Wavefront OBJ file of the C-alpha trace (Angstrom):
o trace
v 65.793 86.113 136.656
v 66.599 83.862 133.662
v 65.966 86.816 131.381
v 68.586 88.883 133.232
v 71.144 86.076 133.021
v 70.601 85.763 129.252
v 70.914 89.547 128.771
v 74.081 89.615 130.944
v 75.571 86.736 128.938
v 74.861 88.474 125.627
v 76.361 91.756 126.836
v 79.399 89.908 128.173
v 79.863 88.136 124.867
v 79.879 91.444 123.007
v 82.313 93.015 125.454
v 84.689 90.058 125.374
v 85.030 89.894 121.580
v 88.484 91.049 120.576
v 88.292 92.894 117.270
v 91.819 93.031 115.907
v 92.676 95.427 113.137
v 96.117 96.433 111.962
v 97.135 99.848 110.805
v 98.337 99.395 107.216
v 99.923 102.173 105.179
v 100.506 102.164 101.426
v 103.276 103.842 99.495
v 103.139 103.969 95.715
v 106.496 104.779 94.121
v 106.682 105.662 90.419
v 109.990 105.422 88.560
v 110.724 106.463 84.986
v 108.046 109.196 84.917
v 109.263 112.751 84.206
v 108.977 115.051 87.223
v 106.765 117.514 85.349
v 104.375 114.876 83.982
v 100.761 114.983 85.085
v 99.339 112.509 87.620
v 99.465 108.953 86.331
v 96.033 107.302 86.566
v 97.540 103.801 86.625
v 99.317 104.614 89.915
v 96.124 106.110 91.363
v 94.231 102.913 90.451
v 96.842 100.807 92.294
v 96.496 103.010 95.362
v 92.713 102.796 95.287
v 92.780 99.015 94.814
v 94.969 98.603 97.917
v 92.827 100.950 100.004
v 89.564 99.246 98.923
v 90.727 95.702 99.532
v 92.411 96.260 102.884
v 89.603 98.446 104.224
v 87.052 95.808 103.206
v 89.187 93.224 105.048
v 88.770 95.235 108.269
v 92.125 96.951 108.495
v 92.768 100.598 109.318
v 94.320 102.026 106.155
v 96.289 105.132 105.247
v 98.330 106.222 102.306
v 101.124 108.622 101.539
v 101.299 110.866 98.483
v 102.531 109.034 95.409
v 106.324 109.317 95.335
v 107.915 109.957 91.931
v 111.571 109.036 91.478
v 113.693 109.610 88.393
v 115.437 106.220 88.614
v 114.824 102.911 90.289
v 116.065 102.946 93.862
v 119.248 101.010 94.410
v 119.541 99.076 97.628
v 116.935 99.126 100.346
v 113.589 100.571 99.218
v 112.969 101.876 102.750
v 115.648 104.534 102.198
v 113.048 106.434 100.170
v 110.562 106.543 103.054
v 110.642 108.522 106.312
v 110.498 105.577 108.729
v 110.420 107.826 111.806
v 107.143 109.311 110.570
v 105.786 105.825 109.892
v 106.575 104.726 113.461
v 105.156 107.938 114.956
v 101.906 107.344 113.057
v 101.508 103.950 114.770
v 101.600 101.957 111.549
v 101.882 98.182 111.986
v 102.454 97.185 108.343
v 103.840 99.052 105.361
v 103.039 97.963 101.811
v 105.085 99.458 99.006
v 104.239 99.195 95.333
v 107.107 100.290 93.092
v 105.786 100.865 89.579
v 108.493 101.159 86.930
v 107.312 102.894 83.769
v 108.845 102.701 80.291
v 109.311 105.589 77.842
v 105.662 105.274 76.701
v 104.595 105.762 80.358
v 103.177 102.258 80.544
v 104.075 100.033 83.513
v 106.904 97.671 82.634
v 107.725 96.093 86.000
v 105.976 96.244 89.355
v 107.551 95.353 92.681
v 105.557 94.753 95.844
v 106.953 94.765 99.369
v 105.292 94.088 102.698
v 107.089 95.193 105.871
v 106.192 94.699 109.506
v 107.262 97.876 111.286
v 107.943 96.712 114.882
v 110.334 94.986 114.658
v 111.330 96.138 111.171
v 111.108 93.025 109.040
v 110.549 92.423 105.350
v 107.780 89.828 105.140
v 107.197 89.619 101.387
v 108.689 90.750 98.106
v 107.406 90.055 94.605
v 107.892 91.271 91.047
v 105.384 91.094 88.211
v 105.616 92.336 84.654
v 103.254 95.014 83.450
v 100.639 94.217 80.812
v 98.298 96.590 79.064
v 96.101 94.269 76.995
v 93.165 94.490 79.413
v 90.312 96.926 79.625
v 90.407 99.454 82.465
v 87.812 97.452 84.429
v 89.701 94.167 83.995
v 92.950 95.881 84.967
v 91.386 97.267 88.156
v 90.029 93.830 89.089
v 93.504 92.399 88.463
v 94.978 95.048 90.790
v 92.467 94.155 93.492
v 93.335 90.455 93.126
v 97.013 91.282 93.690
v 96.033 93.329 96.765
v 93.877 90.464 98.098
v 96.905 88.186 97.831
v 98.868 90.508 100.098
v 96.273 90.398 102.892
v 97.641 87.027 103.955
v 100.945 88.679 104.951
v 99.216 91.140 107.295
v 98.163 88.977 110.229
l 1 2 3 4 5 6 7 8 9 10 11 12 13 14 15 16 17 18 19 20 21 22 23 24 25 26 27 28 29 30 31 32 33 34 35 36 37 38 39 40 41 42 43 44 45 46 47 48 49 50 51 52 53 54 55 56 57 58 59 60 61 62 63 64 65 66 67 68 69 70 71 72 73 74 75 76 77 78 79 80 81 82 83 84 85 86 87 88 89 90 91 92 93 94 95 96 97 98 99 100 101 102 103 104 105 106 107 108 109 110 111 112 113 114 115 116 117 118 119 120 121 122 123 124 125 126 127 128 129 130 131 132 133 134 135 136 137 138 139 140 141 142 143 144 145 146 147 148 149 150 151 152 153 154 155
């Protein structure tokens, strides 16, 4: 009898645990890159860093194709994104990394935005300057550290 009570308690504990995960989508926006230029590996590394870090933190992650714009967007960054599609996909949080490239196709400025979708609310915005003095491995670890810092805004 005691054995059945213990088994029932363990099963109940597993069934009562609420595992909360948010659906997080990432948009990487490149500016200053010619339309006919090949895929920029730096942007792909940013995308991979976000996906790795947020997946490891237990979130459901998705990404959109990297968006390439001729000029920096003026006004609200969300004008560049199909918000109806984002809502239809059931996304809870949207993280946008806007990577501004210079003429040498090196990142000059990077902007990061975190939005909660329902209700639409900008939670976080930050700008950092690009640096290229690091090795590829150090740069990727730096990208992951930036992504880890954004996890706190997805609660």
